C-alpha positions, 0 to 999 in steps of 0.5 A: 500499499505504501508503494501504491500510494507513492506511485499514485502521487507521482502519476498525479503530478504528471496529470497536473502538468498536462491540463491542456490534454483532455482527461479522456485522452490521458486515460486512453494513453494510460490504458494503452500502456497498461494493456501492453504491460498487463498482457506481457506479464500474464503471458510470462506468468502463464495464467488465463488471459480473461480470467474466470468471473468475467461478469464481476471483472467487466463491472470492475473495468467499467466502474474503474474507468468512470472513476479514473475519468472523473478523478483526472478531470478534478485533478486538472481543474482544482487543487491537488490535495482537494482532488485527492481528499475527495477520492479518499471518500471511496471507502465510505461508499464501499461500506454503504454499498455493502450495507445496502446490497450485501446487507452488512450491518453498520453501527451508529458510530459509523454513521457518525464517522461518515458525517465527520467526513462529509462535514469535512467536504463541506468545509473544503468547499465552503472556504476554498473559492477555487472549488465549485459545486460542480467540481466537488460533486464530480470528485464525490462521484469519482469516489463513489465509482471507485468504491464500486470498483473496490467492492468488485476487487474484493469479490475477485480475490479468490478467483482471479489473479491481480494482474488479470483484475488490472487488465480489465481496466484498459480492456474496457476503457480503450474502446470508450476513450477512443471514441471520445478522443476521436471526437475531441483530439489534442495532439501532445507535443514535446515533453507531453509524451515523456509525461504521458509515458511516466503517467502510464508506468506509474499508474500501472505500478500503483494499480498492481500494488493496490490490487495485490494489497487488497486481495491479500488483506493488507489494505485493511491492516495498513489502511492509514498508510494509504492516506499518506498520499494526502500529505504527498498532495499537500507538499507537492501542491505547495512546492511544485504548483504553488497551491496554499490552504487556509486553516479551515480548508485544512481542518476540512481535509483532516476531518475527511481522512479522520472520518474514513480511517475511524470507520475502517478501524471500527469495521476491523474491530467488529471482524 
């Protein structure tokens, strides 16, 4: 999870440096790099290419594609740490989906922790004029679809190799993003290609490590380490992109992360 967090942070820097390239085009490039690397790794391992539970694998690909498209869009348009913090609401949505669809019981304290996180989102939005309501809602929707994708990954832990799970993302995203890119194409130039290559490599590394961590149960044991990504985002945003935050916005970020971590610890203690 530590390796995944670092790789995601490096990917976010690349995306932030490419605001002139549409998000769907970045995902297309990222997916082409991912599918080449994933197929090569699967062939080397000698495992079935398309996996066993194709329905859940396809759903994972669809949910992941939507989540990443929305996340890239927020990365390009709002401060880095705010975009990352909104994405970290995904465990809350995972828990909510489990309660609704899988009938998992939730204690009152968990609802309180959810409330803390969403109150933090309200603080971030209310005291940061750089974040419009539309971008905030896009960020929340990204977290929601990520929660759906993570739920699928957990369901696949006993039937699928983690590289196969990763493969289904580009298998779904390439056809969809190709259509969007054809309609609205912006040609990269110069250093854009180098940043796109780095973005694809860092994302592939991050996805493999995260998927492996979730399937092995490491994510639940070391979940607080994932949120070091917020510290990375704050530092990178300040040093590289000149982004700064008021005290109330920083309090909102802290509340979001605290609510999520408290809920995950509560869920772990029940198990």
